[in-house]
C-alpha positions as CSV (number, residue, x, y, z in Angstrom):
1,M,-35.9,2.8,71.9
2,A,-38.2,4.0,74.8
3,A,-37.4,2.0,78.3
4,S,-41.4,1.3,78.4
5,F,-41.5,-0.4,75.0
6,V,-40.0,-3.6,74.2
7,D,-40.8,-5.5,71.0
8,T,-38.1,-8.4,70.9
9,A,-37.0,-10.7,73.7
10,R,-34.9,-13.8,73.7
11,I,-35.7,-16.3,76.4
12,T,-34.9,-20.1,77.3
13,V,-38.0,-22.4,78.0
14,R,-37.7,-25.9,80.1
15,A,-40.5,-28.4,80.3
16,G,-40.7,-30.4,83.5
17,N,-39.0,-33.8,83.6
18,G,-41.2,-36.8,84.2
19,G,-41.1,-38.5,87.7
20,N,-39.5,-42.0,88.3
21,G,-41.4,-44.8,88.8
22,V,-40.8,-46.7,91.9
23,V,-40.1,-50.2,93.2
24,S,-42.4,-51.5,95.7
25,F,-44.4,-54.4,97.2
26,H,-47.7,-54.8,98.6
27,R,-47.6,-55.4,102.4
28,E,-50.4,-56.5,104.5
29,K,-51.1,-58.3,107.6
30,Y,-51.9,-62.1,106.8
31,V,-51.0,-61.4,103.3
32,A,-47.5,-63.3,102.5
33,A,-46.8,-62.1,99.1
34,G,-48.7,-59.1,98.3
35,G,-47.0,-58.4,94.8
36,P,-45.2,-55.6,92.9
37,D,-47.6,-52.5,93.5
38,G,-44.9,-49.5,92.6
39,G,-46.9,-46.5,91.0
40,D,-46.0,-44.7,88.0
41,G,-44.1,-41.2,87.9
42,G,-46.1,-38.3,87.3
43,R,-45.9,-36.3,83.7
44,G,-43.6,-33.0,83.5
45,G,-45.3,-29.9,83.2
46,D,-45.4,-28.3,79.8
47,V,-44.7,-24.6,78.9
48,I,-47.6,-22.9,77.4
49,L,-47.8,-19.3,75.5
50,E,-51.0,-17.6,76.1
51,V,-52.4,-14.4,74.9
52,N,-53.4,-11.5,77.1
53,D,-54.7,-8.6,75.3
54,H,-54.0,-6.4,78.3
55,L,-50.3,-6.6,77.5
56,S,-48.8,-4.4,74.9
57,T,-45.2,-4.8,74.9
58,L,-42.6,-7.4,75.8
59,M,-41.3,-5.5,78.8
60,D,-41.8,-8.8,81.4
61,F,-39.3,-10.4,79.4
62,R,-36.6,-7.9,79.5
63,Y,-35.2,-9.3,83.0
64,K,-36.3,-12.8,83.2
65,R,-35.2,-14.9,80.6
66,K,-35.6,-18.5,81.7
67,Y,-38.9,-20.0,82.4
68,A,-39.3,-23.6,83.9
69,A,-42.3,-25.9,84.3
70,G,-42.7,-28.1,87.4
71,N,-41.2,-31.9,87.4
72,G,-43.3,-34.6,87.8
73,M,-43.3,-36.2,91.2
74,D,-42.1,-40.0,91.8
75,G,-44.6,-42.8,92.2
76,Q,-45.5,-44.5,95.4
77,G,-46.4,-47.6,96.9
78,K,-49.8,-48.9,96.8
79,R,-50.1,-48.4,93.0
80,C,-50.1,-44.6,93.7
81,S,-49.1,-42.2,90.8
82,G,-47.1,-39.6,91.1
83,K,-48.4,-36.1,90.8
84,D,-48.0,-34.4,87.4
85,G,-46.0,-31.5,87.0
86,E,-47.5,-27.9,86.9
87,N,-47.7,-26.4,83.6
88,L,-46.3,-23.2,83.2
89,V,-48.5,-20.6,81.3
90,I,-46.5,-17.6,80.0
91,K,-48.4,-14.7,78.9
92,V,-47.6,-12.4,75.8
93,P,-49.5,-9.6,73.9
94,R,-51.5,-10.6,71.1
95,G,-49.6,-10.5,67.6
96,T,-46.4,-12.0,69.2
97,V,-44.3,-14.0,66.8
98,V,-42.3,-16.9,68.1
99,R,-39.0,-17.9,66.2
100,D,-36.6,-20.5,67.0
101,A,-33.3,-18.9,68.3
102,A,-31.1,-20.9,66.0
103,T,-32.5,-20.8,62.9
104,G,-34.7,-17.7,62.8
105,E,-37.9,-20.0,61.8
106,I,-41.4,-18.9,62.9
107,I,-42.8,-21.6,65.4
108,C,-46.0,-19.9,66.1
109,D,-48.0,-16.7,65.6
110,L,-50.2,-15.6,68.6
111,S,-52.7,-13.6,66.8
112,T,-55.9,-15.7,67.0
113,G,-55.7,-16.3,70.7
114,A,-55.4,-20.3,70.8
115,P,-52.9,-21.2,73.3
116,F,-49.5,-22.7,72.1
117,V,-47.6,-25.8,73.8
118,L,-43.7,-24.4,73.4
119,A,-42.3,-27.2,75.3
120,R,-43.5,-30.5,76.3
121,G,-43.0,-31.8,79.6
122,G,-41.4,-35.5,79.9
123,N,-43.1,-38.7,80.4
124,G,-43.3,-40.1,84.0
125,G,-41.3,-43.7,84.2
126,W,-43.3,-46.9,84.9
127,G,-43.4,-48.5,88.3
128,N,-42.5,-51.9,88.8
129,K,-46.1,-53.0,88.7
130,H,-45.9,-52.9,84.9
131,F,-43.0,-55.7,84.8
132,A,-45.0,-58.4,86.8
133,T,-45.0,-61.6,84.8
134,P,-45.8,-65.3,85.6
135,T,-42.1,-66.0,85.3
136,R,-41.2,-62.8,87.1
137,Q,-43.3,-62.2,90.0
138,V,-41.0,-60.2,92.0
139,P,-39.5,-57.5,89.4
140,R,-37.1,-55.5,91.3
141,F,-36.8,-52.6,88.9
142,A,-38.8,-49.5,87.4
143,K,-38.2,-46.8,84.9
144,A,-36.7,-43.5,85.2
145,G,-39.0,-40.4,84.0
146,L,-37.8,-38.9,80.8
147,P,-36.6,-35.2,80.5
148,G,-38.6,-32.5,79.4
149,Q,-38.2,-30.3,76.2
150,E,-35.8,-27.1,76.5
151,R,-35.8,-24.6,73.8
152,Q,-34.5,-21.3,73.3
153,V,-36.9,-19.0,71.3
154,I,-36.9,-15.3,70.0
155,L,-40.3,-13.4,71.0
156,E,-41.2,-10.7,68.1
157,L,-44.0,-8.5,68.7
158,K,-46.0,-7.3,65.3
159,L,-48.6,-5.0,66.2
160,L,-52.3,-6.0,65.0
161,A,-53.4,-2.9,63.0
162,D,-55.3,-2.6,60.0
163,V,-53.9,0.7,58.6
164,G,-50.2,2.1,59.5
165,L,-49.2,5.8,59.4
166,V,-45.6,5.6,57.9
167,G,-43.4,9.1,57.2
168,F,-40.4,10.9,58.2
169,P,-40.5,12.1,62.1
170,N,-42.6,15.3,62.8
171,V,-44.8,15.1,59.8
172,G,-47.8,15.1,61.9
173,K,-48.4,11.2,62.4
174,S,-49.4,11.5,66.0
175,T,-51.4,14.5,65.6
176,L,-53.5,12.8,63.1
177,L,-54.0,9.6,65.4
178,S,-55.1,11.8,68.1
179,V,-57.6,13.7,66.1
180,V,-59.3,10.7,64.3
181,S,-59.2,8.4,67.5
182,K,-59.3,8.5,71.4
183,A,-55.5,7.9,71.4
184,Q,-53.5,10.2,73.3
185,P,-49.9,10.0,71.7
186,K,-47.4,12.3,73.0
187,I,-47.1,15.2,70.6
188,A,-44.6,18.1,70.3
189,N,-42.4,20.1,67.7
190,Y,-39.5,18.1,67.5
191,H,-38.3,14.9,66.1
192,F,-38.6,11.4,67.9
193,T,-41.7,12.6,69.6
194,T,-43.1,9.1,69.1
195,L,-40.6,6.5,71.0
196,S,-42.9,3.5,70.6
197,P,-46.1,2.7,68.2
198,N,-49.5,3.8,69.4
199,L,-52.8,2.3,68.3
200,G,-56.0,3.8,68.0
201,V,-59.6,2.6,66.9
202,V,-61.2,4.8,64.3
203,Y,-65.0,4.9,64.3
204,V,-66.2,6.1,60.7
205,E,-69.7,5.4,61.1
206,E,-72.2,3.0,62.9
207,G,-70.6,-0.6,62.3
208,V,-67.6,0.5,60.4
209,S,-64.2,0.9,62.4
210,F,-60.6,-0.2,62.0
211,V,-57.3,0.1,64.0
212,L,-54.6,2.8,63.0
213,A,-51.2,2.4,64.0
214,D,-49.0,5.5,64.4
215,I,-45.3,4.2,63.6
216,P,-42.3,5.9,65.0
217,G,-40.7,8.2,62.2
218,I,-38.6,6.4,59.6
219,I,-35.3,8.1,58.4
220,E,-33.1,7.4,55.5
221,G,-30.9,4.2,56.6
222,A,-33.6,3.0,58.7
223,A,-33.7,-0.7,57.0
224,D,-29.9,-0.7,57.7
225,G,-30.5,-0.1,61.6
226,A,-30.3,4.1,61.5
227,G,-32.5,6.0,63.7
228,L,-35.7,4.3,65.7
229,G,-37.3,3.3,62.4
230,H,-35.7,-0.1,62.0
231,D,-37.1,-1.0,65.5
232,F,-40.3,-0.5,64.4
233,L,-40.2,-1.2,60.5
234,R,-41.8,-4.6,61.8
235,H,-44.9,-3.1,63.6
236,I,-46.4,-2.5,59.9
237,D,-45.7,-6.0,58.5
238,R,-49.3,-6.8,59.4
239,C,-51.1,-3.6,58.3
240,R,-53.6,-4.3,55.1
241,L,-53.3,-0.7,54.2
242,L,-50.6,2.2,54.7
243,I,-51.1,5.8,55.1
244,H,-48.1,7.8,53.8
245,V,-48.0,11.4,55.6
246,V,-45.7,13.8,53.9
247,D,-45.1,17.4,55.2
248,V,-46.0,19.6,52.5
249,S,-45.7,23.1,54.2
250,G,-42.0,23.5,53.5
251,S,-41.7,25.0,57.1
252,E,-38.5,22.9,57.3
253,G,-37.2,23.5,53.7
254,R,-37.7,19.9,52.6
255,D,-38.9,18.7,49.1
256,P,-42.0,16.8,49.8
257,V,-41.6,14.5,46.8
258,A,-38.0,13.5,47.9
259,D,-39.1,13.0,51.4
260,F,-41.7,10.6,49.7
261,E,-39.2,8.6,47.8
262,A,-36.8,8.6,50.4
263,I,-39.4,6.5,52.6
264,Q,-40.6,4.3,50.0
265,A,-36.9,3.4,49.3
266,E,-36.5,2.4,53.0
267,L,-39.8,0.2,52.5
268,R,-38.7,-1.3,50.0
269,E,-35.2,-2.1,51.4
270,Y,-36.7,-3.4,54.3
271,S,-39.3,-5.5,52.7
272,P,-40.4,-5.5,48.6
273,E,-43.8,-7.0,49.7
274,L,-44.4,-4.0,52.2
275,A,-43.6,-1.3,49.8
276,S,-46.1,-2.7,47.3
277,R,-48.9,-2.6,49.7
278,R,-51.7,-0.6,49.2
279,M,-51.2,3.0,50.1
280,L,-52.8,6.3,50.5
281,V,-50.7,9.6,50.4
282,A,-51.5,12.4,52.8
283,G,-50.2,15.9,52.4
284,N,-50.4,17.1,55.9
285,K,-50.0,20.5,57.1
286,V,-51.5,22.5,54.3
287,D,-52.9,25.1,56.5
288,I,-49.2,26.9,57.1
289,A,-48.0,26.2,53.6
290,A,-46.4,29.2,52.2
291,D,-47.4,28.1,48.6
292,R,-48.8,25.1,47.1
293,T,-45.8,24.0,44.7
294,G,-44.7,21.0,46.9
295,L,-48.0,20.0,47.5
296,E,-49.0,20.1,43.8
297,A,-45.9,18.3,43.1
298,L,-46.5,15.7,45.3
299,R,-50.2,15.2,44.1
300,A,-48.8,14.9,40.5
301,H,-46.2,12.6,41.9
302,A,-48.4,9.9,44.0
303,E,-51.3,10.1,41.4
304,G,-49.0,9.1,38.7
305,L,-48.1,6.1,40.8
306,G,-51.5,5.0,41.1
307,M,-52.0,6.2,44.8
308,P,-54.8,8.4,45.9
309,F,-53.8,11.8,47.3
310,F,-55.2,13.8,49.8
311,E,-54.6,17.2,51.2
312,L,-55.1,17.9,54.7
313,S,-54.2,19.5,58.1
314,A,-54.2,17.3,61.1
315,A,-54.0,20.0,63.7
316,A,-56.8,22.3,62.1
317,Q,-59.0,18.9,61.4
318,Q,-59.2,19.7,57.8
319,G,-59.7,16.8,55.7
320,T,-59.3,14.2,57.8
321,R,-62.6,12.8,57.7
322,E,-62.3,12.3,54.0
323,L,-59.3,10.5,54.4
324,M,-60.5,7.9,57.3
325,Y,-63.5,7.2,55.0
326,A,-61.2,6.6,52.2
327,A,-59.0,4.5,54.1
328,A,-62.2,2.8,55.3
329,R,-63.3,2.0,51.8
330,E,-60.0,0.4,50.7
331,L,-60.2,-2.1,53.6
332,E,-63.4,-3.5,52.4
333,S,-61.5,-4.7,49.3
334,L,-58.2,-5.8,51.0
335,P,-57.4,-9.3,52.6
336,P,-57.3,-9.6,56.3
337,I,-54.5,-8.9,58.6
338,T,-51.8,-11.2,58.2
339,V,-51.4,-14.3,60.3
340,Y,-47.8,-15.9,59.7
341,E,-47.6,-19.7,58.9
342,P,-45.2,-21.9,61.0
343,T,-42.0,-22.4,59.0
344,Y,-40.4,-24.1,61.5
345,V,-39.5,-27.9,61.3
346,E,-38.8,-29.8,64.4
347,R,-35.4,-31.3,64.1
348,P,-34.5,-33.6,67.2
349,P,-31.0,-32.6,68.5
350,E,-28.1,-34.4,67.8
351,V,-27.7,-37.6,70.1
352,D,-24.3,-39.4,70.6
353,L,-25.7,-42.9,70.1
354,S,-22.4,-44.7,70.2
355,E,-22.6,-45.2,73.7
356,P,-23.5,-48.7,74.6
357,M,-27.0,-49.9,75.1
358,T,-27.7,-53.0,77.5
359,I,-29.9,-55.5,76.0
360,T,-31.3,-57.9,78.2
361,R,-34.3,-60.7,77.4
362,E,-36.7,-61.4,80.6
363,D,-38.1,-65.0,81.3
364,D,-41.6,-64.0,79.7
365,G,-39.8,-63.0,76.2
366,T,-39.7,-59.6,76.3
367,W,-36.4,-57.7,75.2
368,I,-35.2,-54.9,77.5
369,V,-33.3,-52.1,76.2
370,E,-31.8,-49.4,78.1
371,G,-28.7,-46.8,78.1
372,P,-28.5,-43.0,78.9
373,A,-27.8,-42.1,75.1
374,L,-31.5,-44.0,74.5
375,Q,-33.2,-41.9,77.2
376,R,-31.9,-38.8,75.7
377,L,-32.9,-39.8,72.4
378,M,-36.4,-40.9,73.4
379,A,-36.6,-37.6,75.3
380,N,-36.6,-35.7,72.2
381,V,-39.3,-37.6,70.5
382,N,-42.9,-36.6,69.7
383,F,-44.5,-40.1,69.6
384,G,-47.8,-38.7,68.6
385,D,-46.0,-37.3,65.4
386,F,-45.8,-39.7,62.5
387,E,-42.6,-38.1,61.2
388,S,-40.9,-38.2,64.7
389,R,-41.8,-41.9,64.8
390,N,-40.1,-42.7,61.5
391,W,-36.7,-40.2,62.5
392,F,-36.8,-42.5,65.7
393,D,-37.0,-45.8,64.1
394,R,-34.3,-44.4,61.5
395,M,-32.0,-43.4,64.5
396,L,-32.3,-46.8,66.4
397,R,-31.5,-48.6,62.7
398,Q,-28.4,-46.2,61.8
399,C,-27.0,-46.9,65.4
400,G,-27.0,-50.9,64.9
401,L,-29.6,-51.5,67.7
402,F,-31.6,-53.7,65.5
403,D,-28.7,-55.6,64.0
404,R,-27.4,-56.4,67.8
405,L,-31.1,-57.5,68.6
406,E,-31.1,-60.0,65.3
407,E,-27.5,-61.3,66.4
408,M,-29.2,-61.9,69.9
409,G,-31.7,-64.0,68.2
410,I,-34.8,-61.6,68.3
411,Q,-38.0,-62.7,66.4
412,D,-40.9,-61.1,64.5
413,G,-43.7,-60.3,67.0
414,D,-41.1,-60.5,69.9
415,P,-41.9,-57.7,72.5
416,V,-39.6,-54.9,73.0
417,S,-39.5,-52.3,76.0
418,L,-37.5,-49.1,75.4
419,Y,-38.4,-47.2,79.1
420,N,-41.9,-46.7,78.9
421,L,-42.4,-47.7,75.1
422,E,-43.4,-51.1,74.3
423,F,-44.0,-52.7,70.8
424,E,-43.7,-55.9,68.8
425,Y,-40.5,-56.3,66.9
426,Q,-41.0,-56.3,62.9
427,R,-37.8,-56.7,60.6
């Protein structure tokens, strides 16, 4: 793979921790008992992925693998809340697919341009101003902030192109791209001239254009990791239409039909759905063909499979316009570029709840539950999500917390405080 092109990267992201609440009391001249005025901690910053259309590779992630957002500041006296941690915005190329590193499931597809929150910051802890009651007028405690979310992900760039050029190395794909668009790929008469995908915009006529991708040459065994093709097969995943370019000149002593079938076999091995995608077949280099035997054999084979066949010479710009017009007509009836739906299901990490939790009851009747295990559990729950809240409830029941509360005499409707979460107990 060329050193200038990187299309996969594994990174670790960590959102900011929430700031701690503070214990503070109002002090003012001639005011004997000002009361608690400890402020809340600030919320930790989020890690956000954002599309940048000026980026074309994941090169920036080759050398930097860990990203962290800012932590929230601790609260202060005079009811002053701590400053929220700064969000960390990570720029990625359009078309980047984000997968969970452990399961390989798709978390999001950054094709539409909408930003995505990859890791959420922890909530700030409450200051002691929240815990003053008529019977507890001098609360000397506050709550710690919750840790931010941390996760490992794999970034995978899948180019956004309408049409993809596939075929063996040195069959003229780069030359074709250069003559039908303003792209300037490297062109030379040897295998593997193209070391990274190239994109070009083809303007067919006023109001009609499409994006054409030149994919590095695929060889036999590419689907199993041989050659360069394996690294770049992913870039034709989104292509609505494929143009299979075959050298029919016989200049290298190759059989066009055999070459065609070899590439088709690699596509099927990589993805049966990809191999069944709509395809045009282009017999290239007709201007230097010694005879038309290979050309006609390929034409008969392709048309027998229901694939339109075109003969052309990209170097002589012969037949290229007809091929591009045909591609534009095909695109009119094909569905839009694929956007991958998320398959990742949020699975909170295993939390050891065997550690004891302390349960106390305040004078105002509020039950206070605390403990490191509870704090870790709450850090991994999205309380804005119904499923996450149900999972949290199940975990508390399974660890025996509700049984302990009932043994201690809790009644329906009693207030319960779990760090910065308060609710009324219901059996």
